[in-house]
C-alpha positions in Angstrom: 10.1 -34.9 88.9 12.7 -37.1 87.1 10.0 -38.3 84.7 9.0 -34.6 84.0 12.6 -33.7 83.3 13.0 -36.7 81.0 9.8 -35.7 79.1 10.9 -32.1 78.7 14.4 -33.2 77.5 12.9 -35.6 74.9 10.5 -33.0 73.7 13.3 -30.4 73.3 15.5 -33.0 71.5 12.7 -33.8 69.1 12.3 -30.1 68.3 16.0 -29.7 67.7 16.3 -32.8 65.5 13.3 -31.8 63.4 14.7 -28.2 63.2 18.1 -29.5 62.0 16.5 -31.7 59.4 14.3 -29.0 58.0 15.7 -26.9 55.1 14.4 -23.5 54.2 12.5 -23.3 51.0 14.8 -21.6 48.4 13.6 -18.4 47.0 12.8 -18.7 43.3 11.9 -16.2 40.6 8.3 -16.2 39.8 7.7 -18.1 36.6 6.6 -15.9 33.6 2.9 -15.4 33.1 1.3 -17.5 30.3 1.9 -16.0 26.9 -1.0 -13.9 25.6 -2.8 -14.8 22.4 -1.8 -13.2 19.1 -5.3 -11.8 18.9 -4.9 -9.9 22.1 -1.5 -8.5 21.1 -2.6 -7.6 17.6 -5.7 -5.7 19.0 -3.4 -3.6 21.2 -1.0 -3.0 18.3 -4.0 -1.9 16.1 -5.0 0.7 18.7 -1.4 2.0 18.8 -0.5 2.2 15.1 -3.3 0.6 13.0 -4.5 3.9 11.5 -1.1 5.6 11.4 -1.4 6.2 7.6 0.3 9.6 7.7 2.9 10.8 10.0 5.2 13.9 10.4 7.7 14.7 13.1 10.7 16.9 13.8 13.8 14.6 14.0 17.1 14.9 15.7 19.2 12.5 13.6 22.6 10.8 14.3 24.1 8.5 11.6 27.2 6.4 11.9 28.1 4.3 8.8 30.8 3.2 6.4 30.5 4.6 2.9 31.1 2.7 -0.4 34.9 3.4 0.0 34.9 1.8 3.4 35.5 5.1 5.2 33.7 5.6 8.5 31.4 8.5 8.5 29.4 10.3 11.2 26.6 12.8 10.4 24.4 14.6 12.9 21.7 17.2 12.4 18.1 18.2 12.6 15.4 17.2 10.1 12.1 15.5 9.6 10.8 12.0 9.6 7.7 11.7 7.3 5.5 8.8 6.2 2.6 8.3 3.9 1.8 4.6 3.8 2.1 2.1 2.4 5.6 2.8 1.2 6.5 6.5 1.1 9.1 7.4 3.7 11.5 10.4 4.0 14.2 11.1 6.5 16.1 14.4 6.1 19.2 15.6 7.9 20.3 19.2 7.9 21.8 22.2 9.8 20.7 25.8 10.1 17.6 25.0 8.0 19.6 23.6 5.1 19.0 19.9 4.1 22.2 18.1 3.2 21.2 14.4 3.5 17.9 12.8 2.4 17.0 9.1 2.6 13.6 8.4 0.9 11.5 6.1 -1.2 8.2 5.9 -3.0 6.2 2.9 -4.2 8.9 2.0 -6.8 12.2 3.6 -6.0 14.7 4.2 -3.1 17.1 7.1 -3.0 19.9 8.7 -1.0 20.6 12.3 -1.8 23.7 14.1 -0.6 24.6 17.8 -0.7 27.9 17.7 1.0 31.2 17.9 -1.0 29.2 17.2 -4.1 25.5 17.2 -5.0 24.7 13.6 -5.9 21.7 11.4 -5.8 21.8 7.6 -5.7 18.7 5.8 -6.8 17.5 2.2 -7.3 14.4 0.0 -7.6 12.8 -1.0 -4.3 13.2 -4.6 -5.3 16.7 -5.7 -4.4 17.7 -2.2 -3.3 18.6 -3.3 0.2 21.8 -5.1 -0.6 22.9 -2.6 -3.3 22.3 0.3 -0.9 24.4 -1.1 1.8 27.2 -2.4 -0.4 27.5 0.4 -2.9 26.5 3.6 -1.0 26.9 2.6 2.6 23.2 3.2 3.5 22.6 1.0 6.5 18.8 0.4 6.1 16.1 1.2 3.6 13.4 3.8 4.7 10.8 1.1 4.7 13.0 -0.9 7.1 12.7 1.9 9.6 8.9 1.5 9.7 9.4 -2.2 10.6 12.2 -1.5 13.1 10.1 1.2 14.8 7.0 -1.1 14.7 5.0 1.6 13.0 3.2 -0.7 10.5 -0.2 -2.2 11.1 0.0 -5.9 12.3 -1.6 -8.6 10.1 -5.0 -9.8 11.1 -5.3 -13.0 13.2 -5.7 -16.0 10.9 -4.2 -14.2 7.9 -1.2 -15.6 6.1 1.1 -12.9 7.6 -0.1 -13.3 11.2 2.6 -13.6 13.8 3.4 -16.3 16.3 3.7 -15.4 20.0 6.9 -16.9 21.5 9.2 -16.8 24.6 12.2 -14.6 24.1 15.6 -16.0 23.1 17.8 -13.1 24.2 20.0 -13.1 27.2 19.9 -9.3 27.5 16.1 -9.2 28.1 14.1 -10.4 31.1 11.8 -13.2 30.1 9.6 -12.6 33.1 8.8 -9.1 31.7 9.2 -9.4 27.9 7.8 -11.8 25.3 8.0 -11.7 21.5 6.0 -12.1 18.4 7.7 -13.6 15.3 6.6 -12.8 11.7 7.8 -14.8 8.7 8.5 -12.3 5.9 10.0 -14.6 3.3 13.7 -13.8 3.1 13.7 -12.5 6.7 12.1 -13.0 10.0 10.9 -10.0 12.1 10.8 -10.4 15.8 9.0 -7.8 17.9 9.7 -7.7 21.6 7.0 -6.4 23.9 6.3 -5.9 27.6 4.1 -8.4 29.3 2.4 -5.7 31.2 1.2 -3.4 28.4 2.1 -5.2 25.2 4.3 -2.2 24.3 7.2 -2.8 21.9 10.7 -2.3 23.3 12.6 -3.4 20.2 12.6 -5.3 16.9 15.0 -7.7 15.3 15.3 -8.3 11.5 16.8 -11.8 11.1 18.2 -13.3 7.9 17.5 -16.8 6.6 20.9 -17.8 8.0 19.9 -16.7 11.5 22.1 -13.5 11.5 20.8 -10.2 12.9 20.4 -7.9 9.9 19.2 -5.0 12.0 18.2 -4.5 15.7 16.3 -1.6 17.2 15.6 -0.3 20.7 12.3 1.7 21.1 12.1 4.2 24.0 9.8 6.9 25.3 6.4 6.2 23.8 4.4 9.3 23.3 0.9 10.1 22.0 0.7 11.5 18.5 -1.3 14.7 17.9 -4.0 13.5 15.5 -5.6 16.4 13.7 -7.6 14.2 11.4 -9.3 12.0 14.0 -8.6 13.4 17.5 -10.4 10.4 19.2 -7.7 8.1 17.9 -4.8 7.9 20.3 -1.8 6.6 18.4 1.4 6.2 20.4 4.9 5.9 18.9 8.4 5.8 20.3 10.0 9.2 20.6 13.5 7.6 20.5 14.5 4.9 18.0 18.0 3.4 18.0 18.9 1.1 15.1 22.1 -1.0 14.8 23.2 -2.8 11.6 26.0 -5.2 12.7 27.1 -6.2 9.2 27.5 -2.6 8.1 28.9 -1.4 11.4 26.2 1.3 11.2 23.9 3.0 13.7 20.9 5.3 13.3 19.6 7.4 16.2 16.3 9.2 15.9 14.8 11.5 18.5 11.3 12.6 17.5 9.2 15.5 18.7 6.2 17.5 17.6 4.7 14.3 16.2 1.4 14.7 14.3 -1.0 13.2 11.9 -2.6 15.7 9.5 -3.7 16.3 5.9 -1.5 19.4 5.8 1.8 17.5 6.0 3.8 15.6 4.8 3.9 17.4 1.5 3.9 15.4 -1.7 7.2 17.0 -2.7 9.3 15.0 -0.2 8.3 11.8 -2.0 8.9 13.1 -5.5 12.4 12.1 -6.5 12.6 14.0 -9.8 11.3 17.2 -8.1 13.8 16.8 -5.3 16.6 16.5 -7.8 15.5 19.7 -9.4 14.9 21.6 -6.2 18.2 20.6 -4.6 20.1 21.3 -7.8 21.7 17.9 -7.9 24.6 17.6 -10.3 24.6 13.9 -10.9 22.1 11.0 -10.6 23.7 7.7 -10.1 21.8 4.4 -10.5 22.8 2.0 -7.7 23.4 -0.8 -10.2 26.0 1.3 -12.1 28.2 1.6 -9.0 31.1 -0.9 -9.0 31.7 -2.5 -5.7 34.8 -1.0 -4.0 35.0 1.9 -6.5 35.6 5.3 -5.2 33.0 7.9 -5.5 
């Protein structure tokens, strides 16, 4: 009996010692899935916006920016967001059916038309217009920048000079286990598109300067299918809410889109015709951007 008790005691002691030495395996986050190939992501982007050559939507618009005098301004209203690619874009803001702000461009020119205290149109060449527009008029981004920040442009083909590079994200405010990024070298800027690992759907875009500063950052929310009246079998999807921040200009643009469609009926050519817009809106003065002195009152 003594031997049996001794055996049981030693067995229990062994269990206790082993139990005390064992350590629970710490819980760790699952490592991110391997990055997808650019080819796979580009194929999904092509399905989403590859044939989005024309676009029309009702837009609820909020603008916060500093004008050329350094005064903070806020504008809010209803209007339209209209695109005919490659480079014709128009964003209008109005109330009670009357347009009082219009940001637009065609292949050659950019313009900002106001019908507030005075009827004035600011206009400049597309080349070099970005810095002039921000510094001299207070316009936070060019219309073509909105296309990039909303990720509405077709992605470059794999193997082409403009093809992107799939990377892990470098932002603390995004979850790397759920989000990855594709980086595009665009000469004087780098464009970084952030996408979900699950569906390759964009959640935001950064435009980064050569110095590494954020020129503009967007959030993309509420993707919805666009009504395609030209080719109903194509199922384009675009964000219904677009938030754009421009840190250097202390500016913000908020777009909420509805009734989105692709059709030959609209946009009308008029919205991209600067000279006709000046005539229709009875603009009193047309001011070239290069003629505005920095810091001068308007």
